[in-house]
LODOVO-780980 format. One record per residue (C-alpha): residue number from 1; residue in one letter; chain; x, y, z. Coordinates in pm, 1 decimal, m for minus. Example, Ala and Ser with C-alpha at 12.3 -4.5 7.8 and 13.67 -1.06 7.14 Angstrom:
nr | rest | kette | X | Y | Z
1 | a | A | 1230.0 | m450.0 | 780.0
2 | s | A | 1367.0 | m106.0 | 714.0
# end
This chain:
nr | rest | kette | X | Y | Z
1 | m | A | m1670.2 | 2817.4 | 2156.8
2 | l | A | m1550.4 | 2704.5 | 1822.6
3 | p | A | m1675.4 | 2982.7 | 1499.5
4 | a | A | m1999.1 | 2848.2 | 1318.5
5 | a | A | m1764.6 | 2688.3 | 1016.8
6 | d | A | m1591.5 | 2472.5 | 1256.6
7 | s | A | m1907.0 | 2274.4 | 1353.9
8 | l | A | m1900.5 | 2072.2 | 1031.3
9 | a | A | m1518.3 | 1918.7 | 1149.0
10 | p | A | m1489.5 | 1553.9 | 1338.8
11 | e | A | m1384.8 | 1551.8 | 1638.2
12 | w | A | m1093.4 | 1387.9 | 1579.8
13 | l | A | m963.4 | 1721.0 | 1360.0
14 | a | A | m843.2 | 1980.7 | 1625.7
15 | v | A | m784.6 | 2364.0 | 1497.4
16 | p | A | m409.9 | 2362.0 | 1487.8
17 | d | A | m173.1 | 2628.8 | 1667.9
18 | d | A | m23.0 | 2667.7 | 1288.6
19 | a | A | m179.8 | 2580.5 | 1001.9
20 | n | A | 158.2 | 2589.5 | 800.6
21 | d | A | 354.5 | 2287.2 | 1060.9
22 | l | A | 435.9 | 1942.8 | 942.8
23 | a | A | 286.9 | 1714.9 | 1203.5
24 | a | A | 563.3 | 1436.8 | 1257.3
25 | g | A | 465.1 | 1083.3 | 1143.5
26 | v | A | 271.6 | 1197.1 | 889.2
27 | w | A | 539.8 | 1367.2 | 668.8
28 | p | A | 855.3 | 1226.8 | 573.5
29 | a | A | 1145.8 | 1276.7 | 812.1
30 | r | A | 1341.2 | 1502.8 | 593.6
31 | a | A | 986.4 | 1719.5 | 492.6
32 | a | A | 1040.0 | 2023.2 | 620.7
33 | r | A | 1039.9 | 2474.0 | 490.1
34 | d | A | 1323.5 | 2652.3 | 419.6
35 | a | A | 1371.3 | 3020.3 | 483.4
36 | d | A | 1105.5 | 3170.9 | 251.1
37 | g | A | 879.2 | 2917.2 | 396.0
38 | v | A | 882.1 | 2672.7 | 71.6
39 | l | A | 799.5 | 2333.3 | 125.4
40 | t | A | 1140.6 | 2079.3 | 117.9
41 | l | A | 1131.2 | 1717.8 | 83.8
42 | a | A | 1491.2 | 1529.7 | 98.4
43 | g | A | 1656.5 | 1906.2 | 46.5
44 | v | A | 1453.9 | 1988.8 | m274.5
45 | d | A | 1203.9 | 2219.4 | m282.5
46 | a | A | 824.2 | 2249.1 | m422.3
47 | a | A | 791.5 | 2455.9 | m623.2
48 | t | A | 1127.5 | 2368.2 | m809.8
49 | l | A | 946.2 | 2018.1 | m808.6
50 | a | A | 658.5 | 2154.1 | m954.5
51 | r | A | 833.9 | 2394.6 | m1258.7
52 | t | A | 1061.4 | 2102.1 | m1353.1
53 | y | A | 817.8 | 1784.7 | m1391.8
54 | g | A | 464.5 | 1987.5 | m1345.9
55 | t | A | 157.6 | 1906.3 | m1137.2
56 | p | A | 9.7 | 1663.9 | m1023.0
57 | l | A | 354.6 | 1508.1 | m916.8
58 | l | A | 415.2 | 1228.5 | m662.3
59 | v | A | 769.8 | 1272.6 | m476.6
60 | l | A | 887.7 | 962.3 | m298.5
61 | d | A | 1182.0 | 1007.1 | m28.8
62 | e | A | 1420.2 | 747.6 | m140.0
63 | d | A | 1586.5 | 741.0 | 222.1
64 | e | A | 1232.9 | 753.0 | 380.7
65 | v | A | 1113.7 | 370.7 | 187.0
66 | r | A | 1481.7 | 248.0 | 266.5
67 | q | A | 1507.7 | 344.5 | 622.9
68 | r | A | 1128.1 | 194.4 | 707.0
69 | a | A | 1293.1 | m137.3 | 483.6
70 | r | A | 1551.5 | m191.7 | 730.7
71 | e | A | 1322.7 | m117.2 | 1053.9
72 | f | A | 1080.3 | m381.0 | 955.3
73 | r | A | 1396.6 | m629.1 | 909.6
74 | r | A | 1560.1 | m515.1 | 1136.0
75 | a | A | 1310.0 | m563.1 | 1438.6
76 | f | A | 1170.2 | m888.6 | 1291.4
77 | d | A | 1493.1 | m1053.4 | 1235.7
78 | q | A | 1604.0 | m989.2 | 1613.4
79 | a | A | 1255.0 | m1041.7 | 1747.1
80 | a | A | 1274.0 | m1441.1 | 1555.4
81 | s | A | 1608.1 | m1456.9 | 1676.5
82 | e | A | 1492.8 | m1408.2 | 2011.9
83 | h | A | 1241.7 | m1756.3 | 2028.6
84 | g | A | 1494.3 | m1953.2 | 1823.6
85 | t | A | 1348.8 | m1902.4 | 1467.0
86 | v | A | 1421.6 | m1701.7 | 1173.4
87 | a | A | 1219.7 | m1419.5 | 976.3
88 | q | A | 1141.8 | m1314.3 | 662.0
89 | v | A | 1002.5 | m953.1 | 507.9
90 | y | A | 841.0 | m952.5 | 174.9
91 | y | A | 778.4 | m599.2 | 69.1
92 | a | A | 399.5 | m588.8 | m61.5
93 | g | A | 402.1 | m477.6 | m424.7
94 | k | A | 82.2 | m379.6 | m465.2
95 | a | A | 91.3 | m112.2 | m253.5
96 | f | A | 337.3 | 66.6 | m503.3
97 | l | A | 549.1 | m86.9 | m711.0
98 | s | A | 849.7 | m14.4 | m983.4
99 | a | A | 1214.0 | m159.5 | m1100.1
100 | t | A | 1341.9 | 136.3 | m855.1
101 | v | A | 1143.9 | 77.6 | m556.3
102 | a | A | 1169.8 | m297.1 | m589.8
103 | r | A | 1554.9 | m258.1 | m633.3
104 | w | A | 1545.8 | 26.2 | m329.6
105 | v | A | 1376.5 | m298.8 | m84.8
106 | v | A | 1574.5 | m525.1 | m208.5
107 | d | A | 1929.7 | m336.9 | m124.4
108 | e | A | 1795.0 | m305.8 | 220.2
109 | g | A | 1773.8 | m706.8 | 260.6
110 | l | A | 1345.1 | m758.7 | 192.9
111 | r | A | 1206.4 | m1010.6 | m25.8
112 | v | A | 883.3 | m914.1 | m263.3
113 | d | A | 561.0 | m968.8 | m331.5
114 | v | A | 357.3 | m1007.5 | m592.0
115 | c | A | m22.0 | m1061.9 | m662.2
116 | t | A | m49.1 | m1060.2 | m1063.8
117 | g | A | 144.0 | m1083.3 | m1396.3
118 | g | A | 215.6 | m799.6 | m1400.1
119 | e | A | 360.9 | m732.5 | m1094.6
120 | l | A | 573.2 | m1049.1 | m1115.2
121 | e | A | 711.5 | m915.8 | m1433.3
122 | v | A | 802.7 | m561.0 | m1294.2
123 | a | A | 998.7 | m734.5 | m969.9
124 | l | A | 1194.4 | m971.9 | m1266.8
125 | a | A | 1220.3 | m641.4 | m1474.6
126 | a | A | 1403.2 | m551.2 | m1160.6
127 | g | A | 1643.5 | m815.6 | m1160.3
128 | v | A | 1445.7 | m926.4 | m809.3
129 | a | A | 1589.0 | m1299.2 | m773.1
130 | p | A | 1293.6 | m1518.8 | m825.5
131 | a | A | 1321.3 | m1745.3 | m536.7
132 | s | A | 1267.1 | m1432.4 | m363.2
133 | i | A | 944.7 | m1362.2 | m473.3
134 | g | A | 603.2 | m1481.3 | m346.7
135 | f | A | 319.4 | m1474.7 | m596.9
136 | h | A | m48.7 | m1420.3 | m401.2
137 | g | A | m381.9 | m1361.4 | m627.1
138 | n | A | m709.3 | m1488.3 | m535.9
139 | n | A | m757.9 | m1582.0 | m944.5
140 | k | A | m434.1 | m1635.2 | m1096.2
141 | s | A | m441.8 | m1745.1 | m1488.5
142 | t | A | m323.8 | m2085.4 | m1610.3
143 | r | A | m31.1 | m1890.5 | m1770.1
144 | e | A | 31.0 | m1616.7 | m1511.6
145 | l | A | 102.1 | m2003.3 | m1319.5
146 | e | A | 298.1 | m2123.4 | m1570.6
147 | r | A | 522.4 | m1851.7 | m1558.9
148 | a | A | 603.6 | m1812.7 | m1215.6
149 | v | A | 628.8 | m2204.8 | m1247.0
150 | e | A | 914.3 | m2124.3 | m1553.8
151 | v | A | 1077.0 | m1837.3 | m1330.5
152 | g | A | 1107.5 | m2026.8 | m1036.3
153 | v | A | 917.2 | m1833.0 | m813.5
154 | g | A | 1030.3 | m1922.5 | m420.6
155 | s | A | 686.4 | m1927.9 | m338.1
156 | i | A | 264.2 | m1944.0 | m453.9
157 | i | A | 8.8 | m1898.0 | m237.9
158 | v | A | m264.5 | m2085.4 | m322.3
159 | d | A | m600.8 | m1994.6 | m283.6
160 | s | A | m860.3 | m2206.6 | m396.1
161 | a | A | m907.7 | m2626.4 | m493.6
162 | i | A | m873.7 | m2502.5 | m852.9
163 | e | A | m550.9 | m2344.9 | m802.9
164 | i | A | m415.9 | m2639.2 | m681.2
165 | e | A | m522.3 | m2824.9 | m984.7
166 | r | A | m406.7 | m2609.1 | m1242.7
167 | l | A | m54.1 | m2624.8 | m1095.5
168 | a | A | m46.8 | m2971.8 | m1033.2
169 | a | A | m86.5 | m2989.1 | m1395.8
170 | i | A | 133.5 | m2736.0 | m1479.2
171 | t | A | 446.7 | m2889.8 | m1253.3
172 | a | A | 360.2 | m3226.5 | m1411.6
173 | r | A | 380.7 | m3107.4 | m1786.6
174 | v | A | 711.9 | m2953.7 | m1701.2
175 | d | A | 864.7 | m3189.2 | m1453.3
176 | a | A | 888.3 | m2899.4 | m1197.5
177 | v | A | 854.6 | m2901.1 | m810.9
178 | q | A | 678.1 | m2553.1 | m647.5
179 | r | A | 658.4 | m2445.8 | m329.2
180 | v | A | 317.4 | m2296.0 | m200.9
181 | l | A | 190.4 | m2215.0 | 63.0
182 | v | A | m222.8 | m2220.3 | 158.7
183 | r | A | m392.6 | m1953.0 | 233.0
184 | v | A | m662.2 | m1955.3 | 526.8
185 | i | A | m925.9 | m1737.9 | 719.5
186 | s | A | m861.5 | m1695.1 | 1032.0
187 | g | A | m1200.7 | m1578.6 | 1094.8
188 | v | A | m1054.8 | m1259.5 | 1314.0
189 | h | A | m1189.4 | m924.0 | 1143.6
190 | a | A | m958.6 | m661.7 | 1162.8
191 | e | A | m1057.9 | m301.6 | 1295.9
192 | t | A | m1061.5 | m146.8 | 961.7
193 | h | A | m1292.0 | m97.0 | 626.6
194 | d | A | m1517.9 | m416.8 | 516.9
195 | f | A | m1314.2 | m317.9 | 177.5
196 | l | A | m961.3 | m368.3 | 382.6
197 | a | A | m1050.4 | m638.5 | 622.1
198 | t | A | m992.2 | m942.1 | 446.8
199 | a | A | m996.8 | m1236.3 | 750.5
200 | h | A | m1359.4 | m1301.0 | 800.6
201 | e | A | m1554.3 | m1573.0 | 636.8
202 | d | A | m1741.2 | m1380.2 | 391.0
203 | q | A | m1508.8 | m1282.5 | 101.9
204 | k | A | m1288.3 | m1380.3 | m149.8
205 | f | A | m964.2 | m1485.8 | m28.3
206 | g | A | m835.0 | m1798.2 | 87.7
207 | f | A | m952.5 | m2129.5 | 249.9
208 | p | A | m1158.5 | m2123.6 | 559.2
209 | l | A | m964.4 | m2364.0 | 878.2
210 | e | A | m1207.4 | m2618.6 | 834.9
211 | d | A | m1146.7 | m2658.3 | 526.0
212 | a | A | m778.7 | m2576.6 | 468.6
213 | e | A | m697.8 | m2924.6 | 606.1
214 | i | A | m848.7 | m3087.6 | 281.7
215 | a | A | m656.7 | m2802.4 | 46.1
216 | v | A | m302.5 | m2896.1 | 219.7
217 | a | A | m373.5 | m3303.4 | 213.9
218 | r | A | m445.9 | m3294.9 | m168.1
219 | i | A | m148.6 | m3080.5 | m224.7
220 | r | A | 67.5 | m3320.5 | m60.8
221 | e | A | m70.4 | m3573.6 | m285.5
222 | i | A | 82.2 | m3411.3 | m580.8
223 | p | A | 464.7 | m3480.6 | m655.9
224 | g | A | 508.6 | m3158.4 | m831.4
225 | l | A | 403.2 | m2913.1 | m523.0
226 | d | A | 586.3 | m2893.7 | m191.0
227 | f | A | 354.0 | m2795.0 | 62.5
228 | v | A | 580.8 | m2559.4 | 291.9
229 | g | A | 343.8 | m2359.3 | 498.3
230 | l | A | 21.9 | m2178.5 | 579.0
231 | h | A | m98.4 | m1800.4 | 482.8
232 | c | A | m307.3 | m1534.7 | 664.2
233 | h | A | m377.3 | m1204.7 | 601.3
234 | i | A | m640.7 | m997.1 | 822.1
235 | g | A | m696.8 | m689.4 | 670.3
236 | s | A | m482.8 | m325.6 | 608.2
237 | q | A | m455.1 | m20.4 | 819.8
238 | i | A | m391.1 | m209.8 | 1116.0
239 | f | A | m325.0 | m15.4 | 1485.2
240 | g | A | m221.2 | m236.5 | 1758.2
241 | v | A | m143.8 | m607.5 | 1795.7
242 | a | A | m504.5 | m799.7 | 1945.3
243 | g | A | m598.8 | m906.5 | 1570.0
244 | f | A | m254.9 | m1006.5 | 1480.0
245 | r | A | m203.9 | m1220.2 | 1828.5
246 | e | A | m575.5 | m1369.9 | 1771.6
247 | s | A | m507.3 | m1489.9 | 1441.7
248 | a | A | m194.1 | m1624.4 | 1491.6
249 | s | A | m361.3 | m1840.2 | 1763.1
250 | r | A | m620.8 | m1958.0 | 1530.1
251 | v | A | m377.8 | m2056.6 | 1293.5
252 | l | A | m147.2 | m2225.8 | 1527.6
253 | e | A | m419.2 | m2407.7 | 1623.4
254 | l | A | m413.7 | m2562.4 | 1220.5
255 | h | A | m59.9 | m2569.7 | 1202.2
256 | a | A | m10.8 | m2820.2 | 1493.8
257 | a | A | m261.1 | m3017.7 | 1363.0
258 | l | A | m86.1 | m3025.2 | 975.0
259 | l | A | 220.2 | m3179.1 | 1147.2
260 | e | A | 65.1 | m3487.8 | 1269.3
261 | g | A | 96.7 | m3526.4 | 822.1
262 | g | A | 428.6 | m3398.0 | 765.8
263 | a | A | 651.3 | m3071.8 | 805.0
264 | v | A | 516.7 | m2731.4 | 808.3
265 | p | A | 833.4 | m2532.9 | 825.7
266 | q | A | 684.9 | m2198.9 | 766.4
267 | m | A | 410.9 | m1945.6 | 850.8
268 | n | A | 316.7 | m1668.4 | 706.6
269 | l | A | 124.8 | m1380.5 | 883.0
270 | g | A | 77.9 | m1132.7 | 608.2
271 | g | A | 110.7 | m734.1 | 660.7
272 | g | A | m171.2 | m437.6 | 706.2
273 | f | A | 29.5 | m255.4 | 985.4
274 | g | A | m74.0 | 90.8 | 971.7
275 | i | A | 44.2 | 448.2 | 894.6
276 | a | A | m39.2 | 774.5 | 1036.6
277 | y | A | m244.3 | 993.5 | 752.3
278 | v | A | m344.3 | 1251.1 | 1032.4
279 | r | A | m259.9 | 1405.8 | 1302.4
280 | s | A | m469.6 | 1234.4 | 1573.5
281 | d | A | m391.5 | 841.4 | 1399.6
282 | d | A | m167.1 | 673.0 | 1626.5
283 | p | A | 3.6 | 358.5 | 1459.5
284 | t | A | 190.7 | 102.9 | 1653.1
285 | p | A | 599.2 | 146.7 | 1632.5
286 | i | A | 725.1 | m147.5 | 1422.8
287 | d | A | 986.5 | m265.0 | 1713.8
288 | v | A | 637.5 | m346.6 | 1938.9
289 | l | A | 433.4 | m528.6 | 1619.2
290 | a | A | 774.9 | m780.3 | 1602.4
291 | g | A | 801.5 | m828.7 | 1933.2
292 | e | A | 465.7 | m915.1 | 2038.3
293 | i | A | 333.2 | m1058.0 | 1706.7
294 | v | A | 611.1 | m1319.2 | 1693.3
295 | s | A | 617.3 | m1350.5 | 2140.6
296 | a | A | 235.8 | m1482.9 | 2014.6
297 | v | A | 382.1 | m1737.8 | 1822.1
298 | a | A | 640.8 | m1846.9 | 1986.7
299 | e | A | 375.1 | m1857.7 | 2332.1
300 | g | A | 150.1 | m2034.5 | 2111.5
301 | c | A | 385.0 | m2319.4 | 1986.4
302 | a | A | 495.3 | m2387.1 | 2350.7
303 | a | A | 150.3 | m2396.8 | 2487.6
304 | r | A | 129.8 | m2687.7 | 2204.3
305 | g | A | 486.5 | m2878.8 | 2236.1
306 | i | A | 597.5 | m2792.7 | 1902.5
307 | a | A | 856.2 | m2585.7 | 1756.2
308 | v | A | 849.8 | m2226.2 | 1577.9
309 | p | A | 800.4 | m2213.9 | 1244.6
310 | a | A | 1008.6 | m1975.0 | 1030.1
311 | l | A | 801.6 | m1657.5 | 995.9
312 | s | A | 716.5 | m1397.2 | 713.2
313 | f | A | 529.1 | m1064.0 | 683.6
314 | e | A | 437.7 | m859.3 | 413.7
315 | p | A | 454.6 | m508.3 | 475.6
316 | g | A | 368.9 | m254.5 | 180.4
317 | r | A | 205.9 | 91.8 | 338.1
318 | a | A | 376.2 | 53.3 | 601.4
319 | i | A | 702.3 | 107.3 | 387.1
320 | v | A | 623.4 | 305.0 | 127.2
321 | g | A | 309.7 | 523.2 | 240.2
322 | t | A | 488.5 | 811.3 | 446.0
323 | a | A | 787.5 | 893.2 | 171.6
324 | g | A | 498.1 | 924.6 | m64.7
325 | v | A | 410.4 | 1365.0 | m124.4
326 | t | A | 169.7 | 1468.9 | m374.8
327 | l | A | 204.6 | 1851.1 | m512.9
328 | y | A | m112.4 | 1993.7 | m674.2
329 | e | A | m154.7 | 2331.6 | m773.1
330 | v | A | m462.5 | 2533.1 | m633.4
331 | g | A | m710.3 | 2618.0 | m959.9
332 | t | A | m993.7 | 2728.5 | m768.6
333 | t | A | m1127.1 | 2804.2 | m415.3
334 | k | A | m1498.6 | 2893.2 | m306.3
335 | d | A | m1706.3 | 2937.5 | m3.2
336 | v | A | m2013.6 | 2740.0 | 45.4
337 | t | A | m2236.5 | 2761.6 | 318.7
338 | i | A | m2436.5 | 2463.6 | 431.9
339 | d | A | m2822.1 | 2478.9 | 590.6
340 | s | A | m2685.5 | 2507.5 | 919.9
341 | g | A | m2523.7 | 2832.0 | 830.1
342 | a | A | m2201.0 | 2696.4 | 862.0
343 | v | A | m1937.5 | 2782.4 | 598.3
344 | r | A | m1706.7 | 2502.3 | 407.3
345 | r | A | m1463.5 | 2625.5 | 186.7
346 | y | A | m1355.1 | 2426.5 | m155.5
347 | i | A | m1011.4 | 2443.6 | m268.6
348 | s | A | m994.7 | 2219.2 | m600.3
349 | v | A | m666.6 | 2134.6 | m780.4
350 | d | A | m554.0 | 1967.4 | m1064.5
351 | g | A | m586.0 | 1602.1 | m977.7
352 | g | A | m775.0 | 1386.0 | m811.8
353 | m | A | m959.8 | 1088.0 | m751.4
354 | s | A | m771.9 | 986.8 | m1052.7
355 | d | A | m453.9 | 962.3 | m884.0
356 | n | A | m583.4 | 920.6 | m557.5
357 | a | A | m877.6 | 691.0 | m499.9
358 | r | A | m861.0 | 578.6 | m135.6
359 | p | A | m1065.3 | 858.9 | m34.9
360 | a | A | m1386.6 | 766.7 | m277.2
361 | l | A | m1290.4 | 419.2 | m217.7
362 | y | A | m1294.1 | 381.8 | 157.7
363 | g | A | m1350.5 | 737.5 | 274.6
364 | a | A | m973.7 | 751.9 | 367.1
365 | q | A | m861.8 | 1015.5 | 540.7
366 | y | A | m554.5 | 1280.5 | 394.3
367 | s | A | m362.4 | 1586.8 | 550.8
368 | a | A | m237.8 | 1875.3 | 367.3
369 | r | A | m16.0 | 2189.1 | 355.0
370 | i | A | 17.2 | 2494.3 | 184.3
371 | a | A | 376.3 | 2435.8 | m33.5
372 | s | A | 498.8 | 2666.0 | m166.8
373 | r | A | 477.2 | 2966.9 | 82.7
374 | v | A | 395.6 | 3001.5 | 443.7
375 | g | A | m1.1 | 3064.3 | 502.2
376 | i | A | m51.9 | 3394.1 | 694.5
377 | g | A | m396.2 | 3313.0 | 730.2
378 | a | A | m630.1 | 3223.0 | 982.9
379 | p | A | m687.3 | 2834.8 | 1016.8
380 | q | A | m1007.6 | 2768.3 | 741.6
381 | l | A | m1179.5 | 2448.4 | 785.0
382 | s | A | m1162.4 | 2313.5 | 384.4
383 | r | A | m1205.4 | 2011.4 | 167.2
384 | v | A | m975.0 | 1996.8 | m127.1
385 | v | A | m1147.3 | 1817.5 | m421.7
386 | g | A | m1045.6 | 1704.9 | m720.8
387 | k | A | m1105.2 | 1803.5 | m1072.7
388 | h | A | m1347.5 | 1526.6 | m1218.5
389 | c | A | m1707.5 | 1514.0 | m1274.1
390 | e | A | m1792.2 | 1310.1 | m975.4
391 | s | A | m1897.7 | 1489.0 | m637.4
392 | g | A | m1688.0 | 1231.1 | m448.5
393 | d | A | m1378.2 | 1320.8 | m602.0
394 | i | A | m1210.1 | 1433.6 | m270.9
395 | v | A | m831.2 | 1494.0 | m207.8
396 | v | A | m858.4 | 1566.9 | 172.4
397 | d | A | m1206.7 | 1556.3 | 309.8
398 | h | A | m1135.7 | 1808.1 | 639.2
399 | e | A | m846.8 | 1985.1 | 701.5
400 | y | A | m729.7 | 2343.0 | 838.6
401 | l | A | m584.1 | 2538.2 | 544.4
402 | p | A | m472.2 | 2925.0 | 585.5
403 | s | A | m715.1 | 3122.7 | 460.9
404 | d | A | m553.7 | 3336.4 | 241.8
405 | l | A | m481.9 | 3043.2 | m10.6
406 | v | A | m530.4 | 3131.9 | m316.2
407 | p | A | m534.1 | 2991.8 | m723.5
408 | g | A | m177.6 | 2948.8 | m809.1
409 | d | A | m95.7 | 2851.7 | m495.1
410 | l | A | 45.7 | 2456.5 | m460.3
411 | l | A | m97.6 | 2236.4 | m231.9
412 | a | A | 113.9 | 1951.1 | m101.7
413 | v | A | m76.9 | 1603.7 | 62.1
414 | p | A | 100.7 | 1359.1 | 236.2
415 | t | A | 153.6 | 950.9 | 320.8
416 | t | A | 42.6 | 905.2 | m61.6
417 | g | A | 357.4 | 642.9 | m113.9
418 | a | A | 77.7 | 356.0 | m148.2
419 | y | A | m189.1 | 249.2 | m301.5
420 | c | A | m208.8 | 636.6 | m493.4
421 | v | A | m44.6 | 513.4 | m789.4
422 | s | A | m116.6 | 139.0 | m758.8
423 | l | A | m553.4 | 278.0 | m809.9
424 | s | A | m464.2 | 552.3 | m1018.6
425 | s | A | m688.8 | 592.3 | m1338.9
426 | n | A | m745.0 | 753.1 | m1648.9
427 | y | A | m1098.8 | 904.1 | m1536.1
428 | n | A | m1210.7 | 1194.2 | m1733.3
429 | h | A | m905.9 | 1115.9 | m1975.0
430 | v | A | m668.3 | 1285.2 | m1714.7
431 | p | A | m287.6 | 1129.4 | m1796.1
432 | r | A | m159.3 | 998.3 | m1483.8
433 | p | A | 120.7 | 1159.8 | m1347.2
434 | p | A | 482.7 | 1104.9 | m1291.7
435 | v | A | 621.3 | 987.5 | m1001.5
436 | v | A | 972.6 | 1174.2 | m872.3
437 | a | A | 1240.7 | 1015.3 | m612.0
438 | v | A | 1435.9 | 1274.7 | m439.1
439 | r | A | 1747.5 | 1238.4 | m196.2
440 | d | A | 2036.6 | 1460.5 | m102.5
441 | g | A | 1880.8 | 1744.7 | m273.3
442 | r | A | 1813.7 | 1621.8 | m614.1
443 | s | A | 1554.8 | 1452.8 | m771.4
444 | r | A | 1495.1 | 1181.1 | m1084.1
445 | v | A | 1191.2 | 1052.0 | m1277.2
446 | i | A | 1182.0 | 670.1 | m1154.1
447 | v | A | 823.0 | 625.4 | m1354.6
448 | r | A | 699.9 | 871.0 | m1622.7
449 | g | A | 380.5 | 1059.4 | m1682.3
450 | e | A | 194.2 | 1023.4 | m1854.4
451 | t | A | 67.6 | 1257.6 | m2167.2
452 | i | A | m239.1 | 1355.3 | m2357.7
453 | d | A | m86.2 | 1189.6 | m2689.9
454 | d | A | m62.2 | 863.1 | m2490.0
455 | l | A | m381.1 | 854.6 | m2452.1
456 | l | A | m476.5 | 912.6 | m2774.8
457 | s | A | m215.9 | 667.9 | m2898.7
458 | r | A | m464.3 | 395.5 | m2752.8
459 | d | A | m776.9 | 493.9 | m2932.0
460 | a | A | m778.2 | 271.4 | m3228.3
461 | g | A | m1058.7 | 529.4 | m3392.0
462 | i | A | m840.4 | 875.4 | m3436.5
463 | d | A | m723.9 | 954.4 | m3749.4
464 | g | A | m976.5 | 736.6 | m3980.4
465 | a | A | m742.8 | 376.2 | m3800.9
466 | n | A | m1087.2 | 232.0 | m3739.0
467 | a | A | m1287.9 | 364.5 | m4003.3
468 | p | A | m1382.7 | 107.5 | m4291.2
469 | e | A | m1225.5 | 63.3 | m4611.7
470 | g | A | m1273.1 | 394.6 | m4866.4
471 | e | A | m1325.4 | 616.4 | m4517.8
472 | k | A | m987.8 | 670.0 | m4453.6
# end
């Protein structure tokens, strides 16, 4: 029988034989422990990283990112070639975008997907060829669209009738032709959090299938727009291929109908491929994803007697997520007795929802391990929480950690490469942490951390800068 404290644990969380182990698939492939039991990431130990850069600290394994990018490119290239077509893989920059990461994925043969003017500028500053950029977004401003047309982005994924008219006016004014895809809602509801599922009907993205033909007809009337295909994205953190297969089948129906009015050379089926955040997660291997999704499209095309279009995919989390590990310092611990008599240990760290908002937003689950040494205490059910004034400021909701964990220990949370930096904030005026890349025993800053001075510099009322005349 489990001890009383364990009665608070969810069914998927098993008591570990060793509360110091690093589960394969959850941690970067080059994560290990040195002879002293200190966590190392690509050959750099956590204690040195914390001393050098401070905590919280996001550590990104460069080779892990590059390897995952290569795996996606090769898997989809091979699957497409087996069915007589080609595939393009776009890195979804919303997962985590910096100039350095953009260069890594481009080096490995990927294109880049952006969804705001800011992301577009980062990609351009990194030297990404505009023709290799896809531009998403449900509310692209006129200025953002003007900039995209000006630099010559490879494709704009249009999301509304208003956006079509905005682009029509822009291309007419500058005498340009812009390639566009139309985002459609397939109606397939991915088995994920409602806020992550983007293909059911009641949401902000795209055109319902029954309205998309009208949108395409309008685009084909506009000299400055070149309709090249359909786009569909069913959600995020999806395991298995059933949802992708069904969505592809529905989009193909529209694709086939549109061929009667002209060419439809491309089909973009988005991303959303899941990764392992905890030991019990079982993500679908990349080669299986690629093979089965492309086969589903090819089978659907064969049944309709049409050619297989060029295919595009947009993984983001699946490329960068597992590469990231966040280091924290433990500040306090306390045991809290629940009404049932069960006890949960609360471990407070020096970050929280400002550097990882996903648990608060989506109820996302994470893992954790002591990083500065080997814990010798028995596994104890623990909840890792941040320093913010919110009861929902939870970093790791359920984890077994050594019972001898104390203030000053370093704690590592894996699989934080995706959406942690992208969603980070200055809540409670906490500076955002730096991002450090590690490779072959070396480390370097790729995103500078903020300081209190950085925060103060934005406040126009400090030092009398905003005071009335005579009061400065």
